[in-house]
C-alpha positions as CSV (number, residue, x, y, z in Angstrom):
1,M,10.4,21.1,4.6
2,N,7.8,20.2,7.2
3,Q,5.1,20.0,4.5
4,Y,7.3,17.4,2.7
5,I,7.9,15.4,5.8
6,Y,4.1,15.4,6.5
7,T,3.3,14.3,3.0
8,F,5.9,11.6,3.2
9,H,4.5,10.2,6.4
10,K,1.0,10.3,5.0
11,F,2.0,8.2,2.0
12,H,4.2,6.0,4.1
13,S,1.3,5.2,6.4
14,I,-0.8,4.4,3.4
15,F,1.7,1.8,2.2
16,I,2.2,0.3,5.6
17,L,-1.4,0.0,6.8
18,P,-2.9,-3.3,5.6
19,T,-6.5,-2.1,5.7
20,K,-8.9,-2.3,2.8
21,K,-8.9,1.5,2.5
22,S,-5.2,1.8,2.3
23,I,-5.0,-1.0,-0.3
24,N,-7.5,0.9,-2.5
25,L,-5.5,4.1,-2.0
26,R,-2.3,2.3,-2.9
27,K,-3.8,0.9,-6.1
28,K,-5.1,4.4,-7.0
29,L,-1.7,5.9,-6.3
30,L,0.1,3.2,-8.3
31,S,-2.2,3.5,-11.3
32,T,-1.7,7.3,-11.2
33,M,2.0,6.9,-11.2
34,I,1.9,4.5,-14.1
35,I,-0.3,6.8,-16.2
36,E,2.1,9.7,-15.6
């Protein structure tokens, strides 16, 4: 349960942070989701 919450917050912060790094991570994440 804690692991799930931790992962959720990790991904959540990636989507919220408007930094260049997070944008790249978001694109990577989205492209991975689309491929699957």
